[in-house]
N, C-alpha and C positions, 0 to 999 in steps of 0.2 A: 503493499500500499504505500502510495506516494503523496497522499493528502493528509498534511500535518496541521493540526489544529491546536495552537498554543497561545502563550503570552505573546508571541511574535506576530500573530494574525493567523490568517487562512492561506496556507501555501501548499503548491502541489505542482506537478508536471502535467503540462498540457495535453488534452486528449485523452481517450480511454473511457471506460465505464464509469457512471455516476457513482457518488459515494466513494471512489477511489481514487479520483485525480481531480485536477482544476478544469472544470468543464462548464460549459453554459448553465446547465442545470444548477449545479452546485453553486455556482457564482450569483444566480439569481437568489437562491435560497439563504445563502449567507449575508448578502447584501440586503435582503428583505428584513431579515432578522435584525441586522445592525440598525436599519432605518427605524424599525418599530421600537429598538432599544432606545435609540438616541432621543426621540422627540424633536420637536422644533420643525422648521421648514426650509432650511438651506444647508447644503452640504458642499464642501469643495472636494474635486477629484483631481488628482495629478498623476503622471505616469512617468516611468524611465523609458529607455529606448528598446525595450524588448520587443522581439518580432511579434509576439502575441499580444502586445499593448493594445493595439487598435480594437482588436475583437474584445478584450476583457472591457476595456473603457465602454465600449458600446452597450455591452450587457449591463455593466454597472450603472451607467447614465439612464439607460432605459428603465432598469427596475427602480431607480430613484425617483424618477419622474412618474413611473406608474404608482409610486407609493403616495404621490402628491407632493414631492420635495422639489424645489428649485435647485439646479446644479450649477456650480460655478466650475467650470472645466478650464483648469489652468495649463492644460496640454503637457508639453515635455517639462518637466520639473523634478528636481531633486527632492528627497524625503524632507530635509530641513526647510526647502522652499514651500513645500506643501504644508508642513507644520505651522509656519509663520503665517502662510495665507489664510488659515482657518482664523486666526486671530485678527488679522488685519481686515477681512471681509466680514467679520462679525457673524461668523458661520456657526451653526450648532454642532458640526462635527466635520470629518474629512476621510477621504479614503484615498490611500497611496498604493497605486498599482506597481509594485516592484517585489521581486524576490532577492532584493539586495545582492549578495555575493553568491549566489546559487546560478549554476549554469544555465545556458539559453533556454533550455526546454521548461525551464520552471518560471512560474509567476506566482503572485499572491496578492491579497488584499491585506493592507496594515490600517488598522482601524484608529482614529483619533476622536478625542472628545472636543468640546466646545474651546478648551485652552489649547488646542492643538498639539495635545500629548497623548500618547498612547494609552489604550484603555488599561485598565488595572486588571490583575489576574480575576478578581471577582467579577468586574464587569465583563470581561471577556468570556468567562463562564456562563454569564447570563445571556449573552449573544447566541451561545453554542446551544444552551437549552430552548432558547426561543426556536432556533433553526430545526432543532429535532422534533419539535412539536408541530411545526409547520402549519400554524393557526394563523394564516395570513389574510388581510383584507386590504385590497388594492383600491386606489381613488377612482371615482367615477369620471366621467368623460369631461364634466365642467370644472374637474378639480385637480386634473393632470397638471404636474409641474413643468418647467421649461428649463432648457440648458442655456447658459449664457457662456461665451467664450472670453475669457480675459487672460492676456499675455502679459501683463504688467508686473506679475510678480518676481519674475527673475531679477529684474532692476530693483524692485523694492527690498528684495532680500540683500542684494549687493549694498544698497543704500544704507540699510541697517548696520551690516558689517562695518562699513566705512565709519559710521557714527559711534561705534564703541570706543569708550574713552581710551582703553589700552591698545587700540589699533593706531601706531605712531606712523601715519601716512607721510609725514614729511621725512622722517627718518629713512623709511623704505624707499622713497623716491630717490634721497640723497645716495643711498647705497648702488643705484642702478644695476639692481638684480638682474640676471638672466637666468630663468628657469626652464625645465623641459618637463612636461606634464604628459602622462599616459591616463587618458580617459575612458579607455576600453570600448570605444565605439557606443557610449552612451550619453546621457544627459550632461556629463561632465564637459564634453565637448563643446556644448552650447554655452554653458554659464561660466566656466573658468576663465576663458579669454576676456570674457567682460571684466571679471574681477582684477584680472593681471592689468588691464589698461586703466582701470580706475586706480589701482595703486600705483601706477607708473613703473611697472616690471615688464621688461622685455622677455618674450616666451616663445617656446615651439611646443606644439602640441602633437603627439603621437596618438594613433588610433582615434581621430577627432571626429570622424563621421558618426552621426547619431542613427546607427542602423539597427543596433540589437544583435547583430552578428559580431559576438565578442571576438577580439583578435586573440586572446588567450584564456585561460582559466581566469574567471573574474575576481577571485578572492585574492586581495593585494598581499600575497606571501612572497618572500624571496624566490622560491622556486619557480613562481609564475611570471616573474618580471626581468627576465634575462635580456630582453630587448632595450628596455630603457636603462638598464645597467650598463649595457655595452655601450650605450650612446652616451652615458655620463663619463665613462671610462675615456672617450675621445677628447674629452675636454671641452671649455668653452661654456659651462654652465656652473651657476653657484648652488643649484639645488634640484633634484628631481622630486617630482610630486607624483603621487599615485593615489587614484580615487577608485571605489567600487562602482558598480553601474548606476547605484542611486545616491551617491556623493555623501554618505554619512560616515564612511570611514576613510582613513587618510594614513598613507606611509609615506615617508621621506627617504631619498637617497643622497648621500654625501657628495661632494663636488668631485670626489676620486672614483665614484661608483659603487662604492660600499654602501649597504643599507644601514640608515640610521637606526633601524629597528622598529619594528611595529609597536612594540610595547612602549618605546621611548617617545612616541609621537605625544601621548598625554603627558608623560613625565615631564618632557621639555615645556610644553605648554603651560602645565601646571606651575611649573618652577618660575616661569616668567610671571605669571598671575600672582603668585604668592610674593614675589619680590615687591610688587606694587600694592597688593591687597591680601595682607596675611589672613588667614582663616583656615577651615577645615577642607578636608578633601574626601572623596569617595571613588573608589572603583569596584568592580566585581571581583569574586573570589579567585577567578581564573587569571588575575592580572599580576603585574610584576611587583615586588616588594620594593622597587625603587621609587614608586610614589609614596609609600609610607615613610622611606627614608628621606626623602626631598621635603616633605610635609613637615616632618619632625624638625627638620634643619631650620625651618621657617617658622617654628614655633606653634604649628597647628596640630590639630589631630586627625588622624587617618581613620577611616572606617571601611570594612568591606560589606559589600552586599551580594545578594544572590544575582546571578547571571541573567540577563534580560534589561533593556534599557529602561523599563518602568520600574524594576526593581531598584536601578541605581538612582533615577530621579526621585524617587520616593524617599530612599535614605538621605539623600541629599538635602531634602527639604528638612528631614527631621532634624539632621545635624547642623543645618544652615551652612553648607558647603559653598565655597566661593568658586570651585572648579571641581569637575569630575568627570567620569566617563568610564570607557571600557578598554582594556589593553589591546583590542584588535584594531586600534586606531581610531576610537570613538571619542571626541572631544565634546563635553557637553559644559557650556558656559552660561550660567543662570542669567548673566548681565544681558545676554541675547534672548536665550530661550531654553527651555528645559527639553532639548533633544540633541542627539549627536549631530555634528555639522562641520563638515570638512572646511567650508569657506572661513568660518570662524577661525578653525585650526590653523589653516594657512595664514590668514592676517596675522594672528598673534604670533605665530611661529617666526613669520619674516620680521615682525616688530622686534622680537627679541634678538634675532641675528643682527638686524641693523643697529639696535641700541648697544649691543656688546661689541660690534665690529669685528666679530669672529666668523669663521667658517663652519659650515654644519659639522665636519668632523671634529673640529676644536670644541664645539658645544657639547657633542656627544661624550667626549673625554671628561667633561666636568660632573658626569653623573655615575652613581653607584652602578657597577658592572654585573649584571646577571644574565644568566643564560637560560632561556625556556624553550622546553621541547613541546610540540604541538602535534600529538598523535591522534588518531581515531580509529574506531572499530566498527566496521559496518554491522548493522543489527540483521539478525534473520528473523522470521516471525515467531520462532521458538525461544528466543532469547527472553529470558525472565531479569530484566533489568534491575527490579526491586531486589530480588534474590542476590544478584551480584553486589549492590551497593551494601546490603546488610552483611555479607560475607567480607567485604573489605572492611567495613567498620570494625568487625569483630576481631580482624587481625591486629588492628592498631590500638583500640580502645584501652587496653590494658599496658600499653608501652608507655612509660613515664616520661620517655623523651619526646613524644608526640602529643599534639593537640589535634583532637577530632571535631570537624565542623561538618553538621550533615543538613544546614540549612538548603543546601542545593547540591543533591548529589551527596559525595563524601569527599572532603578535603582534609589531608593528613599534613599537619604543620610540624616540621622539625626545626630545630635552631638554625640550621644553615641550608635548609631546602624545603620544598613542598611539593605535593602532588594532589591533583584535583580530578576526580571522575565523576563524569555526569552525563546524563542524556541530552542530547542537543535539542533546542527548541526549534530548529529550522531544517535539520535533515534527520533521516533515519540512521544515526550513528551515535555512538558513545565517544565523548570527547575525553582524552586523557592528556591534561595539561601538567607538566611538572618543570621545576625551576630550581636550579643550583648554581654554584660558583662557575661550573664548567658546563660545556653542552654535553660532553660525555656522562658526567654524573647526573644531569637532568634527564638525558635519554634513558639512561640505565634504570633511573627511578620509575620513570614512566612505564617502561617495558616489564618491570617486575609486576606492576599492577595489571597491565595488558594480559599478562600470562594468566593472572588469576581469572580473567573474563573468558579466555580462550578455553580454559580447564573446565568451565561451568557450561560452554556452549554445546 
């Protein structure tokens, strides 16, 4: 089964039988349930560049108008653009049509509340309950909604980034940066050039056509980024920038073609923010310890949250965090909005480089150096994930050198390393993340836990 219903929305592969994939009938069902739950009269709809995007958009918009909602169709738009558009338009909610980092055959409905933030786990569960009941009532002919096209929100998003107090436009302009950006043939190729122009940054775009035919695996990991890394090694650029298809994840490449480190996107931006506005930080359990170290260096308190953007933002509000996010390159800056935003991350990172007068590689050397191994195990229909997690927890619960956290899967924290085992919200896999002083140590720790899973399958 490739239809995944989780805190990250309704996600699946396109085509195939109903109830098992993301197809028109299931799109209608979940869109209707969302509309019934959210209430009000106006919904924003935006989409990334995926090939299936027009089909999904037509079904979503048709369903919403059939429910009596007016739809603001903002067209090609990043996830953070759509989030901001909900607030800017005074809408009652929003639907983002994107499967984020998943391959081209996937698509998804990400559901937003009237604040432009993802639904909580409880609200998402209620949408699923409504969908399962299928007790739907559509609008009569005189009460159908209408669709309005509004293509202004990309510029409004950029303007909001430029107006952030910590975005030092003058320092960036004076540095005369030249950047190379890989936008994976999706919406980043539309909005990032406009951001660079506004910041006075010279740029070259790789894979900039918004065709949805992704040039490589769209997850912004080092193994998928040899093209831009080779380009950076040729020289002539100050920074390499990589985004995923919906532009909420962000990875940097140093001027010498070496990865800055996906985990260190948030660390670097947080260090810059904390330098100017000391306070607390939050990231998820699968993120590097370096954020904790940097936060404590600035006198703040670090808190870990369960994986999932809404879990992170909820915890950020609880502890009044000034910056937070996820180690997968997701920067959440409340001064802008409570959502991962690569545009905000780019502008703050460039501001930091400009003010410090250093290169990306020099900046990276100023942070604690941890190595994180990110492994995965494909699930089979017979895999009992709950039993696996119980087994892992039992293995370490009596180990006095380890701290066990089970708020999201099982995380085993040792003084000098950690490993986190959890079922993915976005793919039919178990993620096994581990961190230590060296990659060999991290990988070995992760594979020890992976063997436990294999033995139980």
